VOGUBA-678903 format. One record per atom (N, C-alpha, C): x, y negated, z negated. Coordinates in steps of 0.001 Angstrom, whole numbers, plus 500000, padded with zeros to 6 digits. Last residue first. Layout:
! residues N
XYZ
...
***
This chain:
! residues 390
144986929883081453
143647929904081943
143609930904082873
147627929398081359
146791930046080381
145376930486080536
148181927718083530
148774929197083320
148227929664081988
146912925415083061
146618926022084276
147078927700084113
148282924441080731
146788924644080374
146632925923081840
150863924448081640
150570925079080813
148983925361080467
150277922120083748
150939923246084063
151025924410083005
149565919982081488
148368920804082455
149067921798083234
152004919516080569
151081919940079873
149881920865080760
153162918178082647
153976919425081968
152474920199081284
151358916146082531
151794916709083823
152255918014083222
151724915060079877
150761915389080333
150629916437081441
154505913600080552
154310914698079573
152927915636079893
153830911719082377
155116912749082463
154644913823081705
152112909991081010
151567910784082249
152705912034082772
153593909256078924
152407910059078658
152039910877079877
157169908981079136
155652908638079326
154803909700079203
159625909983078921
158901910212077717
157696909463078306
161756909547080832
161481911045080381
160419910969079399
161927907181081784
162376908427082667
161932909420082224
161285905412079814
160402905223080783
161117906673082103
163292905915077885
161888906628077526
160706906384078925
165477904928079108
165055906277078976
163735906678078751
164838902126079502
165221902779080870
164883904763080272
164945901574076544
163694901436077371
163790902390078439
167935902307076163
166522903090075514
165547902723076280
168978899968077668
169067901735078063
168042902535077352
167676898156076251
167646898189077730
167818899484078088
169457898433073697
167761898515073653
167208898473075331
171957898076074711
171415899405074098
170267899748073990
172231895437075237
172353896315076399
171822897777075507
171599894351072896
170469893997073467
170897895195074811
173659895093071312
172572895178070879
171409895106071886
175927893579072652
175848895129072846
174490895877072343
174818890994072237
175094891443073732
175150893298073451
175411890982069701
174216890615070198
173910891118071625
177119891853067144
177529891971068655
175976891734069227
176439892132064467
177452891112064935
177677890910066354
174314894117064395
174120892613063797
175081891772064230
176001896407065202
175271895676066179
174445894358065676
177938896442063153
178415896168064534
177326895829065652
176179896893060840
176955895788061235
177579895211062891
175542899416061351
174383898528061440
175079896935061322
178059900818061494
176980900524062429
176211899733062510
178852900523058711
179673899969059791
178939900144061156
176603901731057425
176989900564057176
178020900060058466
176928904328057977
175919903725058606
176028902244058309
179747904858057075
179644904865058337
178043904371058716
178955904778054407
179900903695054912
179598903867056196
176736907118054060
176195905512053515
177734904433054458
175792909535055142
177086908770055172
176785907194055036
173500910941054919
174013910349053871
175351909654053772
174120912663058195
173302912129057275
173677911585055572
176218911066060364
176086911950059557
175085911602058468
174946909071062998
175944909235061919
175575910069061103
174552907619066174
174615908543065698
175505908758064212
173434904439067719
174550905177067184
174128906298066421
172197903372071201
172050903394069869
173484904249069210
172184904395073808
170988903812073474
171225903394071652
175282904626073704
174549904409074836
173093903420074315
176281905735071453
177121904897072002
176204904195073196
174325908420071799
175467907955070991
176519907372071763
171226908636072400
172571908765073341
173700907997072421
168875910274070581
169814909117070770
171310909320071606
167566912576071053
166695911483071578
167814910372071659
169254914555070206
169150914802071900
168200913585072326
169239914162067586
170636913857068266
170224913966069924
166615914486066492
167101912954066759
168422913065067877
166637917075066215
165376916694066307
165364915042066458
169342917871064367
168278918406065385
167190917628065174
171211914758063614
170249916134063222
169783916324064040
172817912196062599
173173913137063594
172662914884063319
170077909636062276
171253910721061535
171482911808062558
170722906509063921
169925907636063674
170574908869063162
169554903485065240
170892904188064186
170221905295063787
168766902014068166
168445902767067388
169707903751066557
167463898973069884
168663899977069745
168115900699068324
164768898229071843
165447898163070350
166427899293070219
162717897789073475
163685897579074145
164773897301072529
160073898855072866
160384897517072783
161709897003072685
160795901582073207
159547900812074177
159711899416074082
162366902052071399
162703902161072523
161904901288073695
160286902327069039
161350901338069294
162112901186070699
158824904768070360
158051903117070040
159207902027070331
160441906422070081
159811906069071601
159529904655071275
161013906186067244
161963906500068173
161727905870069416
158444907109066192
158983905387065876
159848905378066797
157989909754066620
157191908487067638
157977907118067260
160359912279066136
159665910979065404
159172910083066832
160244914950066559
160257914369067335
159605912758066839
161593916441063565
161252916833064905
161372916184066044
164069915630060852
162751915474061868
162659916532062901
165780915342057839
165028916481058857
163845915632059621
166810913070057118
167898914507056658
166865915371057743
166749909953058500
166430911250058021
167260912054057918
167393907089059158
168220907771058159
167868909090057724
166604905045061467
166004906591061036
167242907382060362
166717901862062073
167337902875061590
166388904218061115
166631899217064581
165868900160064025
166651901315063478
167501896040064821
168054896999065126
167022897965064223
165968893740064858
167501893510065442
168063895230065562
162466892739064919
163675893534064384
164968893388065565
160427891532066253
161426890705065770
162523891258064848
159583893942067985
159876892542068427
160895891792067621
158519895288065519
159753895969066317
159894894480067242
156697893764064542
157729893904063736
158670894557064396
154800893525066384
155332892473066272
156860892652065364
153671896114066511
154365895650067422
155360894286067370
152291896084064208
153505896973064314
154126896661065457
150160893867065066
151317893999063852
152293894743063782
148586895417066710
149833894274067308
150701893872066165
148722898482065373
148187897757066446
149029896390066783
149695898436061866
148953899034063050
149096898058064238
151723898939058815
151234898373059829
150823898795061209
152030900169055655
151594900300057093
151334899414057882
154219898091053714
152936899131053675
152635899236055327
156155896354053441
155004895732054030
154144896676053864
159005895588051617
157628896402051646
156676896130052239
161712893923051947
160728894087051909
159685895007052233
164901893258050113
164215894295050721
162568894011050754
165629890923048900
166721891550050259
165696892496050780
164633890727046596
164488889641047184
165133890132048738
165636893093045131
164224892942045232
164016891836046338
167989893858043994
167924893511045469
166707893326046023
169212895387041832
169122893848041934
168704893245043233
169241897940041776
170152897490042701
170219896050042695
166864898209040595
168011898767039792
169360898136040489
164926897550042440
164908896857041449
166565897177040770
165603899475044381
165651898172045007
165670897329043509
164652901884042692
166244901743043263
166380900253043756
162161901221042496
162911901332041464
164421901404041580
160948901622045128
161006900447044911
161773900268043471
161394904457045605
162254903408046369
162239901844045770
159752905372043658
160970905466043296
161966904709044337
157218904312044918
157808903734043819
159280904064043455
157247905647047498
157190904677047535
157994903798045744
156742908801047727
157974907961047318
158086906561046902
154365909124048681
154845909844047306
155955909405046962
154183908425050811
154079909421051170
154626910297049797
152832905215051970
153382906026050688
153292907126050993
153281903916055315
152310904441054465
153651905280053393
155516901273056239
154995902748056796
154020902987055139
158490899719056391
157297899680056817
156580901083057036
160892897608055408
160560899235055251
159115899239055396
163564895336056306
162073895723056090
161790896942056120
165929893616055102
165486894913055158
164258894689054972
167807890977056071
166799891316055683
166507892541056078
170251888536056411
169716889522056660
168853890349056186
172774886704056213
171623886079056913
170827887294057591
175316887699055182
174033887350054192
172678887107054710
177291890320055731
176258889611056356
175230889333055691
178919891496053528
179344891464054952
178592890301055843
176939892321051883
178069891909051109
178824891248052624
175015893549053312
174989892172052636
175921891519052084
175755896093053494
175706895404054478
175659893799054079
175606897207051111
176952896850051504
177069895881052963
172937897371050750
173629896549049676
175102896126050211
172241898961052730
171954897369052896
172976896632051672
173160901704051745
173701900900052678
173800899475053030
170956901802050095
172122901561049367
173269900953050346
169030901923051979
168880900967051036
170280900816050355
169455904186053466
169554902937053906
169632901787053252
169330906118051221
170691905761052043
170582904508052829
166429906014050817
167572905801049614
168889905569050184
165696907088053139
165437905825053101
166089905057051906
165261909711054180
166616909253054021
166685907823053453
162990911051054691
163125910040055807
164549909460055298
162470912817052722
163090913861053493
163702912467054772
160808911480050860
162215911430050639
163095911996051566
158697909032052755
159124910313052048
160393910641052251
156759906859054111
158044906761052818
157826907930052168
156871907184057712
156302907385056066
157520907521055209
158044904422059179
157617906043059187
157119905944057613
160720902311059853
159178902591060264
159068903835060202
163161899905059042
162742901305059064
161394901260059126
165036897216060387
163892897895060142
164017899490060120
166765894392059813
167178895790059825
165967896672059404
166873891122060950
165917892182060238
166579893692061089
168261887730060686
168130889047061381
167647890286060632
167077884573060171
167071885745059746
167117886825060516
165665882425061755
167161882660061735
167753883905061101
163293882147060449
163744882500061957
165026882976062218
162442883782057130
163470882471058097
163431882975059586
159479884892056563
160730885358056810
161633884051057820
156747885092055928
157672884127055495
159091884570055545
155200887079057422
155974887429056050
157118886521055632
154503885635059683
153197886004058903
153957886601057639
156940885033060739
155854883598060294
155014884134059350
157873887504061662
158701886555060519
157634885600060177
156181888206063853
155972889165062345
156668888116060856
156523886174065399
155284886083064934
155488886973063578
158833886206066729
158647885141065504
157450885218064788
157975886602069991
158997886419068896
158858886009068092
154490887350070821
155579886662070870
156740886772069853
153896891054071574
153793889860070810
154716888500070890
154155892328074692
154770892225073673
154039891243072933
153228893883077511
152884892733076990
152966892483075486
154167896558077392
154493895650078469
154477894061078003
153139898523075926
154501897947075629
154998896631076539
151447900105076924
151246899317076074
152082898448075328
152471901363079101
151949900115079406
151466899416078418
153559903704077992
154369902678077926
153613901545078234
152705905831075566
151565904916076697
152602903773076986
154781908613075330
153907907621074798
153563906568076082
154834912095074355
154939911026075090
154385909857074794
157302914612072832
155994914017072928
156347912698074006
157915917524075092
158264916380074238
157189915363074260
157535920706075477
157175919722075857
157423918665074841
158187924097076161
158940922757075392
158484921661075990
156676926744075388
156628925721076473
157400924512075700
156310930163074588
156713928731074078
157170928035075145
155976932965075738
154666932188074876
155073930938074592
158278933964076192
157586933499077413
156171932991076893
159369934411073332
159839933421074296
159332932767075548
157341935504071198
157654935557072519
158295934559072851
157470934836067752
156753934481068900
157654934722070583
158723935279065051
158214936527066007
157671936300067244
159218933225063869
158243933741063581
157617934890064483
161508932497065296
161837932796064091
160506933443063525
160448931047067925
160980932515067662
161000933026066423
159592928596066322
158333929716066790
159242930999066960
162377927517065760
161445927818064536
160505928817065071
162830927095068529
163681928297067837
162903928524066495
161351925064069007
161298926541069929
161805927201069183
162266923083067688
161110923603067553
160649924924067769
164930923051069090
164683923011067495
163302923703067325
163724921889071452
164506923469071245
164838923981070035
160827920177071114
162188920642071776
162847921964071360
158475920647070574
158309919419071229
160144919629071487
156509923620071852
157343923053071257
157833921476071660
153351925211071919
154239924048072584
154952923463071526
152247928614073220
152829927613071621
153481926334072420
149576930519073930
150768929437074383
151050928614073315
147189931779073117
147805932373074319
149149931900074385
147017933714069483
147542932336070501
147816932458071518
146371935394067944
145123935127068839
145603933627069667
148533935711066214
148186936953067541
147373936033068533
148414933710064914
149804933689066022
149358934641066682
146686934340063099
146717932945063615
147399933179064938
147528936614061594
145815936610062227
145862935329063195
149824936151060752
149818936992061468
148165936738062442
149098934060058270
149879933489059558
149537934392060715
147630934640055988
146959934385057557
147775934186058578
148945935773053901
147690936363054385
147398935899055571
151815934756054175
151475935862054035
150152936474054320
151142931809055328
151864932772055874
151621934199055403
150019931129052271
149402930908053679
150008932003054772
152289931289050679
151105931918050488
149944932151051728
154224929469051819
154285931023051515
153253931842051232
152595927287051436
153029927727052695
153553929194052917
152678926975048693
151626927120049519
151665927595050936
155289926582048234
154616927767047727
153114927859048410
155852924004049322
156396925404050017
155620926672049475
154707921433050388
154337922515049378
154429923672050001
157471919675052416
155564919771051590
155537920773050784
159974921349053951
159379920398053539
157820920613052982
160781924470054603
161656923208053759
160758922100053281
159250925858056392
158735925700054794
159625924694054121
158366924831059696
159374925144058405
158557925230057218
155999924170061259
156600925282060993
157392925762059684
155127921801061748
154483921919060641
155346923521060533
155831920125064217
156676920099062990
156095920898061847
153221920541065423
153758919080065163
154621919290063724
152363922616066559
152534922752065485
152588921377064835
149750923556068990
151059922849069088
151269922259067200
148610926457070860
149000925773069654
149970925027069421
145873927000072877
147252926395072813
147711925976071636
143720929805073699
144163928896072854
145474928340072650
141100931128075913
142687930668075503
142781929583074428
138253932799075026
139086931628075284
140370931261074987
136970935023074187
137921934969074992
138532933725075773
135093934924072054
134691934399073257
135687934622074583
137288935798070257
135854936427070275
135345935964071239
139233933927070180
139718935347070624
137983936004070691
137840931840069088
138183931752070591
138604933396071123
137553932271066720
136358932369067493
136460932136069114
139968932613065853
138975933718065377
137966933819066669
140936930090066283
141686931103066866
140678932571066651
139335928550064311
139762928098066002
139886929451066602
139845929328061881
138448929431062596
138590929419063960
142335929309061524
142000930671061093
140384930402061813
142981926507061959
143804927697062721
142907928493062768
141353925374059419
140909925260061365
141731926175062290
142587925937057707
141647926955057795
141199926476059210
146222925649058383
144953925122057908
143872926173058383
149008925922059725
148816926175058683
147426925420057721
148449924275062243
149253925310062177
148467926308060964
147245922016064816
147251922739063525
147779924104063522
145966921715067420
147143920333066707
147408920958065272
144977923359069854
144791923184068610
146142922382068355
143172923339072690
144610922778072213
144375922690070638
141122925845074208
141331925114073370
142764924764072978
139687926009077678
140617926291076865
140722925353075440
137120925578078645
138024926411079595
139152926762078587
134040925770076340
135300925305076996
136210925967077851
131964927030075455
131362926062076656
132970925708076892
132779928677073414
132706929236074643
132582928226075793
132262927280071079
133753927449071407
133837927712073030
129822926817069887
130608925942071356
131467926057071920
129307927962067670
128269927854068536
128902927223069999
132145927939066252
131257929061066401
130045929048067385
132321925158066247
133400926092066655
132559927216066994
130088924390064423
130416923722065979
131388924617066910
130892925748062152
129512926114062809
129625925486064420
133128923894061227
133094925706061736
132201925917062540
132125921684060967
133095921913062156
133257923197062383
130565922126058659
129865921758059924
130847922033061381
132339922456056566
131622923575057038
130993923582058639
135744921750056184
134399921107057223
133434922692057642
138427921056054090
137328922088054530
135827921282055282
141793920898053096
140365920163053413
139723921398053968
144696920286051540
143767921116051695
142114920288052141
147248919211050321
146918919416051433
145933920343052147
146960918916047611
147512920226048219
147215920518049277
146263916369047307
147346916559046721
148166918064047000
143826916020048794
145054915732049386
146293916133048714
141191917887049389
142354917893048145
143596917266048821
138217918055050056
139380917587050442
140014917241048956
135275919781051129
136115919551050009
137478918977050857
133455918873053320
132953919319052169
133801919082050917
133684916225055618
134594917402054821
133988917774053597
132047916221058471
132498915555057038
132971916680056617
133488915320061665
132864916167060795
133128915929059498
133046913792065006
133570913541063485
132931914369062589
133954914169068293
133031914734067343
133621914691065799
134504912510071105
135038912693069808
133790912704068717
135278912154074601
133947912486073583
134616912846072085
136618909620076185
137070910958075359
135596911105074672
137059907556077104
136526908231078222
136693909701077496
137562905462074961
138328905542076103
138223906880076659
135084907089073316
136062906309073049
137184906309074023
132095908096071717
133098908303073249
133697906729073016
130934910068069136
131557908750069890
132201909116070824
129242911995066421
129780911306067999
129816910204068805
128049911443064146
128972911923064262
129804912085065648
126359908333063066
126672909174063791
128075909846064146
127322907370060184
126157907363060727
125502908559061971
130090907877058141
129524907659059559
127996907871059509
132972907276056027
131454907778056159
131035907235057711
136205908378055284
135332907883055645
133786908224056072
138344909726053030
137741909679053627
136909908710054077
142092909198051500
140704908952051350
139961909295052591
144767909740051762
144191909956050417
142427909522050433
145566909335053959
146209910547053354
145416910957052303
142622908400055948
144050908211055557
144654909386054711
140262909192056640
140718907953057007
141953907814056804
138638912138057661
139878911910056966
140386910547057787
136501913416059060
136467912129058682
137484911748057458
137825915621061880
137048915592060427
137368913917059725
137165916902065090
138295916537063891
137105916139062715
137209917769068473
136795918275067193
137515917764065890
137086915940071402
138102916364070271
137007916555069300
136919916922074738
136314916810073762
137400916751072417
137272915948078152
137928915997077288
137062915706075970
137329916720081257
136268916659080491
136937916850079108
139762914955083593
139416916042083089
138243915832081753
140575912795085042
139336913471085529
139060914424084542
142647911533083947
143146912479085016
141830913060085588
141805910080081811
142344909353083000
142430910069084165
141766912641080033
140417912106080675
140562910980081885
144256912803079644
143709913685080407
142577913372080974
145020910318078170
145575910511079359
145030911606080372
143251910929075866
142883909619076904
143996910029078037
144863913276074913
143316912930075300
143031912313076197
147416912126074284
147028913333075274
145676913576075773
147001910138072369
147268909839073565
147320911125074669
145652911675070474
144933910601070912
145565910338072104
147433913166069405
146601914037070102
145473913088070767
149702911384068695
150041912170069686
148594912675070327
148244910214066282
148482909738067568
148732910282068778
147943912810064894
147123912245065476
147051911310066126
150609913204064334
150228914139065307
148677913797065775
151812910849062514
151896910977064193
151327911966065013
149539909373060561
150329910512061104
150726910614062326
148006907540059540
149000907527058759
149873908848059341
145338906762060702
146329906241061517
147922906288060417
142183907678061694
143118907712061116
144601907202061772
140074906706063719
140351905733062556
141885905921061968
141846906685066559
141298906255065454
140339906912064837
143401909763065392
143389908320065638
142786907367067057
141964912423063442
142187911561064857
142331909987064749
142762915298061542
142647913832061749
142791913006063173
143168917881062560
142102917661061186
141707915867061206
141951918644065915
142908918428064737
142179917827063529
141437919831068886
141088920150067382
142334919623066843
139942919505072122
141293919561071254
140765919391069718
138738921192074935
138842920940073450
140182920614072879
138074920897078240
139334920837077155
138601920399076113
137407921453081230
136744921281080279
137441921500079022
138863920699084285
138892921053083446
138155920759082094
***
């Protein structure tokens, strides 16, 4: 098959969002299965910056990647525009068997679906959690939906939902159930076989080798519930002295508020903000952590969870749609009611004080990923959808 993947930012070099990471995993797995895979993307380097390039075409891990310059880039309003990318779509859409669009509310979605419909090329849309209006720029989402959504949705052949929760969100948009396929995210499990030596993260950040680590890894956004974790950690420290809270991830508008909270609680020495970590450094913090906490009030399908499981770490997560199907309570970790600081404290202490239980839960999480969420398994399901729309 000749497949086009379209996304506003691609990893590498973009490293701040799950969709880019997922698109890369899918593209490379498809290429390994002997399909011709092309990616159209833009020169977004991070949430707030662009990068420059000499040549706009690269081949990376058998995938042909075209980077297009943004003529307009306004990160505060989540808006970008690349005139060259639109021209490429117009001139080349007919060269592909299908287009997999990793966007919903963007000009890319409008351009792709318009030209794909014009040339009778099937489009698969994967929203990556963008459907609800409850997070982000709500007013802009209402504006976009009023003027553009019907045009986009009517020209899509099939929609990919990460779980039943996202499938229901599509249904609420008026999309027919027969046009929705539920396919979870997948992870390249082989990347987690040879992990860094234990202790390397602690050494790099001057943490005592005997100190335990409670880890949060993800975007520093209000919906992630990190404030609940910080408040819980105050109570954890009352019971267990030799432990540190490590918060890893890019600032998504919430970092300063979190730092103020830590300062007000007089906990600046107990909480470490590392910023985003990538590659071997990211693996190292998983290896050195004792428990990974996802205290979010809203999630669709966080890759952090699969990464933690792949490193055999137990998870403590909010009991919400998007997480409860991924955390087997009492088996791969614990679930707690969002915002229940007392319960979160109890579960953190239980894992910190019981190394055997922590290891066993980590092992079960590892088996869970290998059984259901490897990238090959996910891509096989995706190929069935591709064949169907073609």
